C-alpha positions, 0 to 999 in steps of 0.5 A: 427567385425568392422565398417567403412565409404565407401560412394561414393565407388564401393567396390568389395566384394571379395577384402573386404573379402581378406583384412578382412581375412588378417588383422582382423576386416575390416575398409573401406578405401577411394581409388579414386572413381571407373569409372562408367561402365556396369558390365559384367556377370563375377561373381563379386559382387560390392557394395556401402554403407555408412557402411560396416561390415564383419563377418569373422566366418559367412562369411556375409557382411552387408551394411547399409545406401544407399546401392547399390549392382550390379551384371552384369546388375542387380542393387539392392538398399536398406536401409540395405543389407546382403550378405552370401558368402557361400550360395550366398543369398542376403537379403534386407530391407527398400526401396528396389528397383531392376533394371533388364536389361529390364528396369523394376524396382521392389519395396518392403520392404523386399526380399530375392534373390539367384542364382546371384539375379535371384531367390527370394521371396518377400512378397509384390512387386510393379513393375514399367515397362519400359512403366511406367505401374505398376504391384503389388502383394503379396507373390511373387516368382521370378525364373530363372531371367525371371519368376515372379509370383504374387498372388492377382496381379494388373496391371494398367498404370493409375496414381492416382491423390491423390489431387482429392481424387482419390483412385483407377486408372481409369481402372485396371486388378486384378487377382488371379495370375499374371505371368510375363514371360520375356523370352516369353515377356508376362504378364499372368493373371489367374482368372482376372477381369477388373475394372473401377473406382474400379467396376468390369466390366467383368471376364475372366478365362485366359488373357494375354498381351505382356509386354512393351518390345514387339513391335509386337505380335499376339492377339486381338486388341481393338474392336470398337462399333457403330450404324447406321441407314443403317447398324444397330448395329455394332461391329468390333473385330480386331485380329493382327497376327504377322506371322514372323518378315517380315510379319503380318496380321490384320483380322477385321470382322465387324458384323452388325445387318442389313447387316450381316458380312463385312469381312476385312483383311490387309496383310503386308510384307517387303522384302530386296528389298521393301514392300507391303500391301493389304487391302481386304473386302468382304460381302454377303448382306442380303438386295438386292435392285433390280435396284441398285448396292446392287442387287449383291450377293457379294460385296467387295473391294481390296486396296493395294500398294507396292514399290520395288527396283530392283537395284541402278537405277531401282524401280517399284511399284503398287497401287490397288483400286478396288471395286465390284460396285459403291456404296459399299465403301460409303455405308459400310463407307469404303471410301468416294472416288468417283474415283478409280485409279489402277496403275503399274509403274517403274522408272529409275534415273541415275544422270540427266537421269530419265525415268518413265513408268506407266499403269493406270486403272480408275473407276468412282463411280458416277451415271453419270460415264460409264464404257464403256467410262472410259479410261485405259492407258497403257503405259504412258512413260516419259523421262527427261534429263538435259544437264550438261553444260551451253549453252549460259549461260543457262541450256538445258533440253530434255523431251519425252512422249508417251501414249496409251489410250483406251476405249471400246466406245469413242475416242482413242488416241496414242501420242508421244511428245518431247520437248527441253527447254532452261532457263537462269537466272541472276541478274544485279548489280542494283538488277534486276532479269532477266530470258530468256527461250525458248522451241520447242515441237513437237507431233505426234497423232494417233486418232480414234472415236473422237466426232465431236462437230459440228455434235454430232452424228458423229465422225472425221475420224481416222487420224494421226496428227502432230504439232509443237510449238516453244515458247520464253519468258522473265521474269523480276522482281525487289525485293525491300527489307526493314528491320526495327525494326525486320520487313523485307519487300519485294516488288516485281513487276513481268513482263513476256512476252511470244510468240508462234505462234497463232496456237490454238488447233484442236478438232480432238485431244481429250482432255484427260489430260487437262480437269481440266483447271483453271486460278488462282494465282498458274499458273499466271506466268506459261508458259503453263497453261494446265497441260497435253499434249493434249492442249497447250497455244499459241499466244503472251501474257503477265503476270503482277503482284506484290508480297508483303511479310512481315517477322518478327523475331519471324517467322511470315510472310504474303504475297500478290499476285495480277496480270493479263494476257494480250493477243494479240489474244483471246484464243479460247482453253478455255471457256469464263467463265475461265476468260482467253479467252479475250485479258485481263484476270480476276484478280487473287490474294492470301493473306496468313497471318501466324503470328505464328504457331497457326494461318494461313489464306489463301484467294484466289480469281478471279475477273471479269476484267469488272465488278469486280464480284467475279468469285472464292472465297476461304478461309481457316483458321486454328487457335489455341486459348488456348484450342480451335482449329478451322478449317474454309473453304469456297469456291465459284466457278461461273458456268462453271469454268471448264469442270469438275464441275459446280457452287459450293458454300460450307462452312466447320467448324470444331473445337476441344475444350479442356475442361481440360487436359483430356476432349475434345469436337469436332464437324464438319459441311459441308454445300452446300450453292448452293443447300441449304443443309447440307452435313455432321455433326459430333459431339462428346466428348472424354477423353484421359489420360496416360492410356485410350482414349475414344471417342463417336461421332454422325455422320450424312450424307445426301448424296444420290446415288442409294442404299445410303441414308442419314444416322445417326450413333453413334460410340464408340471407346475405347483404353486401352493404353499399354494394346496392343493386348490380348489373351482370352481363355475359360479355365484357363492355356491355351495358 
């Protein structure tokens, strides 16, 4: 029997045997290193080692010193390996590692493998799974290449920090027997205990979880626990159902001690043409409050959305937001929305042509909302076309819009609108930037039951109204750029002149889509500041402003915008308090500072042009300073800023403080300064590492609306990372 050196060589055992039989004792040669490759399941075993020897009589190959043995996609590493050619048995000793095709790595001191390294017996095994979780056990039996059975097994994804004197993981699962079935992609535990810091917490006779190769599989998800002054003690136990590769569902009943069970379910499905998802809830409340929405026997909701492709040009989709009554969503902490919008739409896009058609159903959830006067829209259609060639050096576009708006009580309107626009932009040799634009718009309205402001109890007669508005304008700007010491500065004065006949707006056309009118920095240079079609901006006007920007080499930036609008005639289409009715408007501006990704400050304001009183004040700040992340917001709106809200002043502060790598403290508060009351508070603590995330939060809401009262709640959320879904059974061995 001979010995030889063979480090760095992938050596076919079959070749080694042939050489040995032909010429006596074998001595390893030094051929050129073989090319690295994935070995096919061809029956060929390849070996690499420091020393190789072959016993011709016993037909046993012995390798020692950094042994690497490969069969197909399975790789075995060890200090010493023997391979019996007759029986096909591989025995490995010392620092044994076995890598399988799924990416799992098994560690042992001694193992015996047979049947092409698929089956074997191991005294003590430690497995590093593909998601870095760990599985260990004694008296391990491996069969069929996909079934591993461990006695007295332990599973945990948690690291053990020996520097801190930690001897056990934060949590682990111990079982009398653990079976890893790779064919079914599950890890099964029999007679299992879950331990926290080495202390058993609960016992189950049978428990299983998906192995790391599974992306989705049916089973229970992590439950959540809570306590609320309105709903009492709560527990939510979700179950995930992987129905098929293209569809799944999650059933999440929430059990409350005061209001019974809230049944919740989500369904998702994909098609070749698109996808949709639906989320529904239902409950039969125990406490029915007469005179409030809570007096109903049944309360529920249905939310969903979908998007589908019909062909290369056409798409359609939907959005569903439905609730049985006004306060259900907020009382059961399902949503804080006060307006619900359901929609069905279709879209056509072909190059420069686009068409959309929508139908809308609205639902207001505040006490002041009346379903009889809430409108629905069906259809609302919009068409856009851009002419491909330039005309007089500019671009021409065409658009058309049609709408039918109905309601049970109140104004009803039908509209057809179209416009043609032309836009040309150029830069002179001296650096001036010019823009010329013009448009012609025409509308036809059919209206009925429109209230007459002069006589509150009366309405205008039903009528058909036509109107047209031509608009021309020009815009001039002169960007001045200076770069010095890695700092780039841009100063840009901007002037805009717009003219259209001062025809104003008629009150016989109900204002349905332009109620939320605001004058601010975002529409200072808009040709028409009304966002919808029912109102338009007319008359001769000028918009003047200046923009200053700074950019640094490190990616930081800051900019300031300040400006004002001027009119030849007063704009009676808007309220005086909007700051845009008089011949000189209020001043509007914005300041944005972002020196790095860790700091963002945005300040927006509007100042009265006569006494410089602040009419609008908004401040938003996001910052990260080491372990502290902060979010600050402040907003002030003077009375009657628009038709949609009254005076408001409120502040918001939220932050997360990381105490160390794992622990965090978080808190939020929102204050209604105008009415001197707190709206909501949140305070909590959390812990997160590679295997566990826990958060405990105290939430306070001071909101009142019919059956909704101020509420205090405590919510505990625990997530066992890598544990995934779970199946629990009352008897061992059940599936």
